N, C-alpha and C positions, 0 to 999 in steps of 0.2 A: 289388251296391252301386249306389246311385242318385246322381243329381246333387244337390248341395246347393242348397237354395232360399234366396233372400234373405229377410231378416227382414221386409221390407215385405210380401212375398207371404204369409208365414205369418201375420202380424198381421192383414192384410186378410181372409184366408180364415177365420181364427178369428172375427173380428167378423161376417162374413157368415153363418157357420154359426150363431152365437148368435142373430142377429136374424132370419134367414130359413132356418133349418135344415130346415123342412118342404118347401122347394122343391128341395132337393138330394138326389140319389140316389147310388148307387154306379155310375152310368153316365156316362161322360165326355161323350158327345154331349148328353145331357139337361142336364148341368151347364153346358156351354157356352151352351146356349139360355137357361137360367135366368139366367146372368150377363149376357147381353145385355139382358134385361129389367130387371135390378136396378141394374146399375152400367155406365154407358157407358165402355168401355175402348177407347181408340183403337188400341192396339198388339195385333195378332193374337197375337203370341208371348206377351205378358204374360197375355192372356186365356186362352190354352191352358195356360200354366204354372199359373195360378190354378185353372183348372178341373181340372187334373190333381191338384193338391194337395188340393183339396176332395174329389175322388173317392177319393183315398187315405185321407183322414180318415173319409169316410163308410163305406168298406169296413171300416175298423177298428172303427167304432161298430157296424156290422152283425155283424161277427164276434164282438164282445164280448157281443152280445145286449142291448145297452142300448136 
């Protein structure tokens, strides 16, 4: 079982994936770097949670073969 993510994180991640999906991969470190260039996030914790959620979503897309 994982930690429950706030709605704001899920919404922002979905919007970023829709608009900049080609910049994200299934690698957490690369997603953190991509977020730094796309959206200035002051909080390190929020950036990491967002990058982790995007990584999880991208792994699901990769596993589904989409």
